C-alpha positions in Angstrom: -55.8 19.7 -29.4 -55.7 19.4 -32.9 -54.8 23.1 -35.3 -56.5 22.8 -38.7 -54.3 24.1 -41.7 -55.8 24.7 -44.7 -53.9 23.5 -47.9 -54.5 23.8 -51.5 -57.2 21.4 -51.9 -57.4 19.8 -48.3 -57.4 20.8 -44.8 -54.4 19.0 -42.8 -54.7 18.7 -38.8 -51.9 18.7 -37.0 -51.4 18.9 -33.2 -49.4 21.7 -31.6 -46.7 19.6 -30.6 -45.9 18.1 -34.4 -46.4 21.9 -35.7 -43.5 22.7 -33.2 -41.3 20.0 -34.5 -41.8 20.4 -38.3 -41.0 24.4 -36.9 -37.9 23.3 -35.6 -36.5 20.9 -38.3 -37.3 23.5 -41.0 -34.9 25.6 -38.7 -32.4 23.1 -39.3 -32.8 22.7 -42.4 -32.6 26.3 -42.8 -28.8 26.5 -41.2 -27.5 23.8 -42.8 -26.7 25.3 -46.0 -25.0 28.2 -44.0 -22.8 25.9 -41.3 -19.6 24.0 -42.1 -19.1 20.7 -39.9 -22.2 20.7 -37.7 -24.2 17.6 -39.6 -23.7 15.3 -36.4 -24.9 18.2 -34.0 -28.2 18.9 -36.8 -28.4 15.2 -37.2 -28.6 14.8 -33.2 -31.4 17.4 -32.9 -33.2 15.9 -35.5 -33.4 12.4 -34.2 -34.7 14.1 -31.1 -37.4 14.9 -32.5 -38.4 12.4 -34.5 -38.0 9.8 -31.9 -40.6 12.3 -29.6 -38.1 12.8 -27.2 -39.5 16.2 -26.2 -42.6 13.9 -24.7 -40.5 11.0 -23.5 -41.3 10.5 -19.6 -38.2 11.7 -17.8 -36.5 9.6 -15.3 -35.0 11.1 -12.2 -33.3 8.4 -10.5 -30.5 8.8 -9.8 -30.3 12.6 -9.2 -27.1 14.3 -10.8 -25.4 17.7 -11.2 -23.6 18.9 -14.4 -20.8 21.5 -12.4 -18.5 23.8 -14.6 -15.5 23.5 -12.8 -13.4 25.4 -14.9 -13.0 27.4 -18.5 -13.4 24.1 -20.6 -13.8 21.7 -17.5 -17.1 20.0 -16.3 -18.0 17.7 -13.8 -21.0 15.2 -14.2 -21.8 14.2 -10.3 -24.6 11.5 -9.6 -26.2 10.8 -5.8 -25.3 7.4 -5.6 -25.7 6.1 -1.8 -25.1 3.3 -1.1 -23.3 1.7 -4.1 -19.8 1.0 -4.5 -17.2 0.9 -7.5 -18.3 -2.6 -8.5 -21.9 -1.9 -8.5 -21.2 0.8 -11.2 -20.4 0.6 -14.8 -19.2 3.7 -16.8 -19.1 3.7 -20.7 -17.9 5.9 -23.0 -18.4 5.6 -27.2 -19.9 7.3 -29.8 -20.2 10.8 -28.1 -22.5 8.9 -25.4 -21.2 8.8 -21.5 -23.5 6.0 -20.1 -23.5 5.2 -16.3 -25.2 1.9 -15.1 -25.6 0.3 -12.0 -24.7 -3.6 -12.4 -27.3 -5.9 -11.1 -26.1 -8.3 -8.6 -27.8 -11.4 -8.0 -26.7 -12.5 -5.0 -27.7 -9.4 -2.8 -30.8 -10.9 -1.4 -28.5 -13.5 -0.3 -25.9 -11.4 1.2 -28.5 -9.0 2.8 -30.3 -12.2 4.8 -26.4 -13.3 5.4 -25.2 -10.2 6.9 -28.8 -9.8 9.3 -30.5 -7.1 7.2 -33.9 -7.4 9.4 -35.4 -4.2 7.3 -33.7 -3.2 3.8 -35.2 0.8 3.5 -32.3 1.6 1.0 -32.5 0.0 -2.1 -30.1 0.0 -5.0 -32.1 -0.2 -7.8 -31.3 -0.7 -11.7 -30.4 2.3 -13.4 -29.4 4.0 -16.5 -28.4 7.3 -17.6 -26.9 8.9 -20.7 -25.2 12.1 -21.0 -24.7 13.3 -24.6 -20.8 14.5 -24.9 -19.7 17.0 -27.3 -17.1 15.7 -30.1 -13.9 17.6 -28.3 -14.9 16.8 -25.2 -12.7 14.2 -23.1 -13.8 12.0 -19.8 -10.8 12.7 -18.1 -11.5 10.7 -14.7 -14.1 9.1 -12.4 -14.4 9.1 -8.9 -16.7 7.5 -6.1 -16.5 9.4 -2.8 -19.1 9.6 0.0 -21.7 8.4 -2.1 -21.4 10.9 -5.2 -19.7 9.9 -8.2 -18.0 12.5 -10.3 -17.3 11.9 -13.9 -14.4 14.9 -14.8 -15.0 16.0 -18.5 -12.6 18.5 -20.3 -13.1 20.3 -23.8 -10.0 20.0 -25.4 -9.6 23.1 -28.4 -7.6 22.1 -31.0 -5.0 24.5 -31.9 -6.4 25.4 -35.1 -9.4 26.0 -33.2 -7.5 28.5 -31.1 -8.2 32.4 -31.9 -5.3 34.1 -33.6 -4.4 37.3 -35.0 -3.5 37.4 -39.1 -1.3 39.8 -40.4 -2.2 41.8 -42.8 0.7 41.7 -45.5 
């Protein structure tokens, strides 16, 4: 559905999503002059709106949880039944945590050699990416009982911790 907006001499037609995107971008642009050090956050959101991120189809495989385990600690849990350590690659670069499966071209050969008559549990290829904050570190990863757990910790520098300033 197109919505018509009357300009000075012409009528502009926008979809509801285009109007929402323009409004969201204008909100970010209004916040820029009163915000210091958040450029990468604004850039990230602008890129999301420009790339039509909100209308992109979502991939729900593999299922995952994000769990807050402490004041500054988080776990990303990914259900990976049937996968083992050598089937999974975890990479962290440029504030992106990417968990993906590694294709094994010999898996069908192994299945036929091991006597698999019916393969109902598939090991399909996947790639799941999470955006991680600048002040968050990836601490560890563990695969146990079909659940991959990637532990994260938000590291708050001494300069960002609250302090009382004495008046002289």
